[in-house]
N, C-alpha and C positions, 0 to 999 in steps of 0.2 A: 403815721409814725409817732414816736414819743420822744420827749426830751428828758434826759436825766440831769440832775443838778444837786448841789449841796449848799447849805447856808454858809454865807461868809460872815465870820465873827458873830456878833450878837446884834439883833435888831434893837430898835428903841420904841418905846411907847410912853406917853405922858399926857398930862392935861392939855386940852385944846383951848384956844381962846374962846371957843363957843361953849357956853355952860352946858353940862350934861354929856359932853363928848370927850373922847380921847383921840389923839392922833399919833401916828408912828410910821416907821419905815423899816424895811428889811431888804437884804440883797442876797441873791443866789448866784453861784458860778455854774454855768452849763458845762457838764463834763462829758457829754456824748449824747447819743440818741439812736433811734432805730428808723428804718424806712427812709423817708425824705430827709430826716434829721440825723442820719448816720454820720458820725464824725463831727457833729456840731460842737462848737465852743462859743463862749460869750458870757454875758451877764444879763440878769433879770433884776429889776428893781421894783419895789412895791411901796407906794405911799398910800396910807389909809387913814380913815376916820371911823369911829364906832361910837354908838350911843348906848346908854344903859338899857334901852329897849331892843337891843340886838340889831339895830340898823347899821349897815356897813357900806361904805363907799371905798373901793379899792382900785387905784389906778396903777397899772403895771406897764412897764416899758421893757422890752427885750431887744438886745443887740446880739444877733446870732451871726456867726461866721460858719459857712458851710464849705466843705472841701470841694 
């Protein structure tokens, strides 16, 4: 199955305390889904860091409610 979602507001990104990196966050609202996720609702959050060399660490947390 798949989850459908849309962005909540605007994410944020800015300088990190670690030189050469930025950090940020974004949140999505789950609006539905297919298969196992049919009727899903909830939120997904992403906290990330990225370097100028395109290294990325992205930690996501999802809280899904299924009918």
